[in-house]
N, C-alpha and C positions, 0 to 999 in steps of 0.2 A: 522087544521083549523087557529092556532094559525101564523102559516105559509104563508096560504093564507093572511088572515091579515095586518101581516105585508109588503108583497109584497104589497097589495091594497096601504097601505099607503105612501110605496117610489112610485108608480105611480101616486096618488094624488101630491104628492112633487113637483116630475117632472113635471106634466103637470100645476102646479102653479107658479114654476118657469121661470124666463124668456128663452126661447129657445137659447137665445144667446145674447154675450156682444159687444158691436160696443168699434172698437178701431180704434183712428183714427191718425194720428200723424198730425200736424198743421204746419205752414212756420216758425215758430221759432227749429223745430226738437223736439217739445216737444210729445210725448204719451199720448193722452187723453181716456181713457175708460169710457163706458157710459152702465148700464145694462139695459136702453131699450131707444130707438128712443128718445129723448129730445121733450116735448113736449109742454113745457112754455121756447120761446126763447126769449132772448132780443139782439137785434143786432145795434152794436155802428158802424156800417160804411155803406152809402147808397148802396154800390153796391152789398153787401152782403144781404141785405134788398129786393132789388128787384129783386136776385136772389133766394131769397128762396120764395119770392112770382111770382114769374116766372114759378117755379118747382112747383107752386097750392098749397103751405102749408102756404099761409098769418096769417090762424088764428093761427098757433101756435105763432107768436110774439105777447108780453105782451110789448115791450118797445122799444125805436127807440132813437138814437140820435137826435142833434136838424136839421141833415141835413137830414136827411132820409124824403122825401117827396111824394116820389111815387111806388106803386101805391095810390090813393087818400083814399083808407081805413084807410094807414097807418099813415095818420094825425090824424086821433082819438083816437091816443095810447099814454101812457104816454111817456114824451119827459125827457129825462134823462141828459141833457147838451150835450158837446162834446162828440166826439167817442176819441179824443186825453184825456180828462181828465174828465169823466161822473161824473153825482153825485153817489159817490158810494153807500150811503145809501141809496139810490131812485132805484139804480138796486137793491139791494140785498132785501129790501122789497117787490119786486114784485115774490121773490122766482123763479128765472129760473131755469130752467134744464139746461141750457147752456148759455152763453154770447157769441156771435159773433162780433170780435173784431180785427182792424190792428193790424199786427204786431211794428209798432210805437207807439200804445198806450202807455201811461203808467199807465194804471187801472191793468193791468194784475196781477201780482203779489200781488196785494191789493185784490183781488177780491178773488185768489187761496186763498189768507192767510186765509180769511174769509169762507173756506170751497165751493165757488162758482167754477163750470169747465169753463174754459173759453178756445175757439177756435179762436186763431189766423189766417185769412187769409188774404192777401194784394194782389191781382193779378195785375201784372207791366204789363204784353205784354198778346198776344191773348193765349197763350200756357199758362199762367198763369190762364186765364179766364175758359179756358176749365176744366184746372187741379181741380180750386176752383169749378166749377159747379158738377164736378165728387164727388168729396169729400164731398159736402153740399147735393148730392142727396144720397150718403151712409149714412151720418148723418141721415137723414130724413127717409131713406130705402124707395126710390122711384128705381125702378129697372132703369139702365141706359138707356135703350132701348125706357122707357116713361116720361123718365125724362131729363137726363144732353145730354145724346149723341144725341136725337133729336132737343134738345134746343139749341146746338153748330152746327148742320147742319142747321137749319134756319137759323141764323145767319152768320154762312160761305158762305150760296148762298145767302143771302140777300146783306152782303158786295160784292159778285161777281159781283152779279145784278149792285150794283150801278157804279162799275168801267166801266161794258158793257155798260152804259147807257153815258158816258162821250163820247166827240167829240176826233178823234185823234187830233187836234191842242189843245186840251184842256191838253193832256198827255206832260209829263215834265215840267209844270211849276212848278217854283220855289216857293218853298211854307215856310212860317213862322209861328209857330201855339204858340203862348201865350197860357198857360194855366193855371197861376196866377198871380199877383203883385208880382214882385222882380226886374227883372223880370224873370219866372222859364220858360222855352221854354220847348216844348213836341219834344224830341227829336226821331232819327230814332227807336231807342230800345222799346220807349214806345206802349202801347197798340194803344196811338193816330196816333203816327208814322207808325207802321204798317197797319194802314187803310189806311193810305194817301201815301205810297208805293203801298199798292195794287191797290189805284184809279189811280195809276200811274203819281204821282205827287213827284218832287224832294224835300225832306224837307234839308232847308237850316242848321239845326243841326243835326251834324252826331252822330250815335251810339257811338263811343268813349268818347263822353259827359257825359254818362248815360240817361236814360230814360226821368229825367224830372230836367236839370241843370240849376244851377240859372247863368244866362249869364248879359254881360257888354251890355248893348244898344248898345255902338261901334261897335258889332262883326258885330247885324242884320245891321247896316248901309256900312259896310262893303260889305256886306252878299248881300246885294242890292236885295231881293225877290223880283217876281212880285207879290205874291200875300200876304195879310197878314190875319191870321184867327186869333181872340179874344173875347174874354166874353165883352158885351156891358159893367162890372161894371170894366174892366180894361178900358178901352178907354180915361177916363180923365186922369188915370197916363202918359198912353200911349202918350199921347201930348204932353206931357212934356220932353221927351226921346231928348237928343242934338241931331242935327242932322238930325232927322229922316226925317224932309221935304223932306230931298234931296233923301229918297229911292222912289226906281221908283212906287211902291206900292204905295207909299202915294202920290205921285205927280199924278200919275194918277186914283187916288181913289179906286185901286184895294183891299178894305178892307170889310171883313164879321166880325160887329160886331154881334153875336148872342146875340140872349134874355136871360134873367136868366133860362129862361125855356130851351131853345135849350142848354147854357151851360151845365145845370145838366145832358142832355141827351150824350153829347160829350165828356166830361170828367172824367165819369163814366164807369171804365173797368167791363159791366158786359152785361147781357141779352139785353139793349137797343143799344147794339153795331149795331146792323141792323139798326138800326133809325140813330144812330151816321152817319153811313155812306151815309146814303141819304140825311143829313144834310149838308155835307160836300163836296159829289157831287152836290148838288142843286149850292154850294158856286162855286166851281169850274167852273161849266158850265156857271153861271150867271156874273163872272167876268173876267174869262182866256177864256172860250170857243168862 
């Protein structure tokens, strides 16, 4: 009888214990172990915020950085400062099970020293986006077929459809994409550059310069692109670049100035890359088709 009772307690203990631990390696190469799938998530990178929501787990997010603004439900959550240098005290006060942030964030070590688990994920190209979606799916315990794989198939098919929508004369248009002030350009090696390549146009910023290199404006003058893509926030700075009035795209008014809302879509490596491809394809069709 005593043996039976002891066995019964062992069975109960095993039933109450976590079925398995989650162990994930982030983009710093650091392995992070979770006793269970996190239910309280702080996300300090917009693309990661959008990815969690696209995996239908928005309800787990309890706080975000100031740039996470999509979907609309996120805008009701506590804003914890910038992703690079968030308000550490405010993050800790939310008692998150995990904080999602960029590798470049300065907050990782400080949060970890306070006992907060951190997962640093920073996609820079299409393969990275797919990998990060799968990593988040594993964190959230969503089967690939119902989560990351399904989502990636939708993104991939939508980019392909956007490419097929363009006329033959739009192909091989030479494009310059200014990602942010500096100027920082989107090179061939970036997720934006890879989308442009799939759309059939030629990026004037070679992969050898890196995903998002800071360039000399004179480089663009010499390259003389047929089409320029830029966020409307950066248009004023661009107008002051020396020699740009001689660029073919400027002289022929082949410039797509994206609204702040459109810019948020095209510069975030995440689930809205399908929409980004459609936005860029419309620009190419309107200005170079």
